[in-house]
N, C-alpha and C positions, 0 to 999 in steps of 0.2 A: 496404504497408499501404493499404487502400482502404475508404472509407465509402460505403455504398449507402443513400440516403434515399428510394428509390422507393416504399416502403411507408408513408411518413409521412402522405400524404393532403393535403399542403400544398405548393404550388409552391416550388421552392428560392429563387426570386427574392423570395418573401415570407417565407421561413424564416430566412435568414441575416443579415438586416439590411444596413446600409450600411457602407462603409469608414470613414465618419465615426464611426459607433457603435463599430466595432472599435478605432479609434484612441483613442476616449475610454476604452474598457475597458482598453486597454494602458497608457494614462497612469495610470488609477486603480490598476492593479496595481503600476506603478513607484513610486507614492507610498507604498505599503505597506512598501516597502524589505525585501521578503522575499528571501532569498538562495538558495533551493533550486535555482534555475536557474544562477546564477553559480557556485555551489559545484561544479558539474560540471567546472569548470576548475581546481579546487584540486589541487595535486600529491598523488599518493598513493604516492610513492616510499617514504617512511618506513613507511607502513602495509603496503605490499607486501613490503618487506624483513623487517619484523617477522613477517608471516605466513609468509614462506618459511622464516625461521629456526626458527619454532615448529612448522611443519606436521608434520615427521617425529617430533617429540617427543611428540605427543599423538594418541591414537586418536579422541578425541571432543572437540567444542567445545560447551559448554552455555551458552546465553545466559540470564542472569537479567534479566528486564525485563518490561514490560507495556505494552499499548497500542502506540503508535508505536515504542517501544523494543524491541518483540518481534515485531510482525506482519511487519516487513520481513524479518527473518532467517528467520522461518517460511516466508514466501512464497518466498524464494530457495532454501531447503533443499528445499521440495516441488517447485518448478518444475524444478530440476535433479536431482531424485530423489537427493539427497545424504543418506546415512545418518549421516555424521560430525557434522553440525550439528543440535543439538537445542535446544529452547526450553522454559524453565520460566517460565510467565507466570500462575501460579495459586498459591494457598495451600492448595488442596485436598490434605490430607495423603496421600490415596491416590495422586493423580497425582504428587506429589513423591516418594513412596516408590518408585513404579514407575520413575521416571527414575533415581533414585539406585541402585536395584538393577541397572539395565541398563548402568551404566558402571563402568569401572575408575577409581576416584577419583584414583589416582596418575597415570594416563595421560589425564586430562581437564583441559582448559583452561577455566576459568570466566570468562566475559565478562560483567561487570556493567554494565548500561546504564541510565542515568537522567539526563535533562537537568538536573533540579533537584538531583539527588543525594540527595533525601530521599523518593523514592517508597516508600510504605509496604510494598507487596508485595515490591518488589525488595530493600530494605534488610533486611526480615525474613528473606528467604531467605539473603541474604549473612551475616547475623549467625548464623543457624542453622548454616551450613556452615563459616564461617571458622575456628573452633577446630581443625578436623581437616584443614585444607588448607593447605599451605605457600604462602608469598608468590609463589613462582615459577609457581604454577598459576593465578594471578589476573591479569586485565587489566581496566582500567576505561575506560569511555567516558562522559564527563560534561562539564559546563561547568567551566572553571577556577574555583577557589576555592569550589566547592560542597563540601558536607560529604563527599560521596563522593570527590571529588578529594583532599581533605585526608586521608581514610582511606587512599587509595592511597599518598600521600606517607609517612604513618606506617608503613605496611606495607612500603614500598619495592617496590611492584609497578608495572608499566608502566601508563601512563594516556594515553589519546588524547582530545583536546579535541573537543567538539561545536562545529560552526560556529555563529556568532551569527545570530540572526534566522531560524532555521529551526525550525518546530514539529515535534513528534515524528512526526505523521502525514505530514509532507513530508520526512522525514529518511532515507528508505531508501537514497538514493544518496550518503550521507555516511558518516563513520566508523561510524555506528550500524548500517548494514546491510553496508557494504563490508568492515569489519574481520572480523567473524565469517565472512563469506562467503569472504574471501581466505584465512583460516586453514584453512578447510575445503576449499580448492582450487578454488573456483568462479571462472569467467572474468570477474572484475570489470572488467577493461580493456575487454572487448567490450560489457559492460553499459553502461559509461559512454559508449562511442562511439555506441551506439544512442540513448541519452538525448540526447546532443549533437546528433545528427541531427534528432531530433524537436523539440528546442529551436528550431532554425532555423525549423521550420514553425509552431510555436505562437506565435512572436513576429513572424511575417510579417504585414504590414499589408494584404495582399491577401485579401479575404474568401474568394475561391475557392480559396485555397491554405493556409488555416489550419484544420486539422481540429478543433482544440480549440474554436475559436470556432464552427464549424459545429455541433458536438455541443452546446455550451452553448446556442446559439440554438434548436436543435431542442427541447431539454428545456424551455427557458423558454417558448417559443412555445406548445407543446402544453399547458402548465399542468397536467400530470398530477401527482398528489401521491405517486405510487409509481413507482419506476424499477426494472426487473428487468434484471440483467446476466446473460444466458444465455451461459455459456462452453461451447461444444462442443469442449472441449479439456481433457483431464484434468489437464494440467500447471498449469492456471489455477484449480484448486479453491481453494487457499488465497489466491490473488490476490483472490478474492471477499471474504474477511474483511478484507484490507487496504483494498480498495475501499469496503467498507461503512463502515469507520471514517472514511475520507477524506470520504465524502458526509455521513454523519450528524453527525459532530462539527464539520464545517466549516459546514454550511448550516442546521442546526437551531437557529435563533435568531429572536428578535423575533416569536414566534408563527408563524414561517415554517419551511419545511423540505420536504425530499423524503425519503420513506422508501425506503431502498435495500434491495433484495432480491437476494442472490446466488444464482443457480440454475445447475445443471449439466445440460447437454443430452447425450444424450436422457433421462437419468434423471428429471429433474423434469418432463418431459412427463407423467409418470404420477403427479404430485402437484399441482403448481402450475397446470398448464395449464388445467384445468377452471375454476378460479377466474378466470383471466385472460381466458378466452374468454366466459364467461357470467356472471361476477360483476360487481361494480361496474366501470364503464368509467372507471377512474382510473389505469390502468397505461400506462407507456411502456416498451416492451421493446427492449433492445439485445442483439443476437446477435453473438457472436464466432465466426467461422468460420476454422478452420485449413485452409488449402488444401493443406498438405503431406501430410495424411492421405489425399488422393485417390489416392496410390500404392498404397494397400491396399484390398482389396475391402470390408473392414469400415469403413474410413474413407469410402468412397464411399457406403455405406448411411447412415452417420451424417450426412453432409452432405446427403443427400437428405431425411432426417428434418428437418434444420434448414430446408431450403428449403420443405418441405411445411408446417411450423409457421408460418413467416413469412408464407406466402401465405394460409393459413387465417385468420390473425389479420387480415391486410389485407382479406380478403373480408368480415370482420365489422366493418370500420371501426376495428379496434384498431391504433393506430399502432406501427410498429416500424422499426428500421433495422439494418443488418448491417455489422459491422466485420470485414473480411477481413485475416487475417495470413498471410504467406507461409510461415512455419515457426515452430518453437518454440525458437529459439536465444536466446542472451544478448542479441544486438543487438535482436531483436524485443521482448523483455521490457523493455529500457531505453526503447524507444520507447513502449510501452504505459504505463509508469509516468508518464512526463512528459506524455503525452497526457491522462491522467485528472487529474493534478495541475493542469494549466492549464485543463482543462474546468471543474473546481471553482472555480478562481480567477476565471475569467470569469463563472461563475454568480453568484459573490459580487458582482461589479460590476453585473451585470444586475439583481440583486435587492436591492441596497443592503444587503448583509450582509458583515460582516467575517469572512472564512472562517479567519482565523489566530488566533482565540482560542477559549476554551471556558468561558465564565463559569458555565454551568449546572451544572458538576460540582463547583464549589468548596464549596458548602454541604454536600454529602455528605462531603467530605474533612474539613471542620471538625467535623461531628458524629461522624465515625469517631474522630477524635482525642479527643473528649470521652468517648465510650463506652469507649475503650480504658483509660481511667483506672479503670473499674470492675473490670478484671481484673488490675490491677497489684498 
């Protein structure tokens, strides 16, 4: 994995800050006591055994969750082109009906994921489906002693604990994402190994060897209010939705924030690019280049389009950088996830924002509960 900052327009010695600044950011991150990196060492033996035991019993795995409890599973299913793993993260009756019609209810394992245990959309779907589905077809992922955990105990269905001090948008490499992925037969062990490899780099105190620090400094130094993640890799389409939540919900506080825009190349060259080239000069563009597609004539053309787009933007003084990935396997995805998680964590330190809470959404939740009384 390689970062190219040659189209930024700022010398790298002025872009990445000092090792003293990096050390301060690492110290600040440590004081937050967030466990999404240390959780990569948590044993997954019980999770893997459960997944292996259940895999042949079910044709489909359906995750009931929303936000960070669903985007991780959706990302993994789409990245690996896995049709066994589905996600229900909406109360839209048409979307729910479409999923229910597509599965054999008896041969489906329902994975209910909610950190608090009381997420409205998730518990509503569970309550809708529970009367017609036996206990053996359910598995729960939640914090211990939550209402959802207690429901699992009453129903006598399996439950897996969410690790402490890990927010939903940072939880993809815990039981939240790994359990449904493992049941669907995805290579979670290789995913974790890739993440562990990147962890070594993002905790490195050497500015020149820490890609997450470099990315966060580039984003912060350029002070653009919009960031576009251009994935020239079809497997990363849903990655964009996960990445969007990570940026928006983590950094949008105190009147500050960066608007994240997920784009697919070359498709969105024919929609967004005009705005980015001649509209408001407030975009920082990050391109993801998959070097493995060079083996195909189509892939060669696609990467030429990427190169032409990055150069045309640079000629206009529109800053961009390129992240090159060697392939689209599990190891690479694990690296990408941790790279962006720590890029956001560092941005929080640089901007004095706590990226691990989301106070802005609480009022809407309170009002929803009040309005629900009107239909009781």
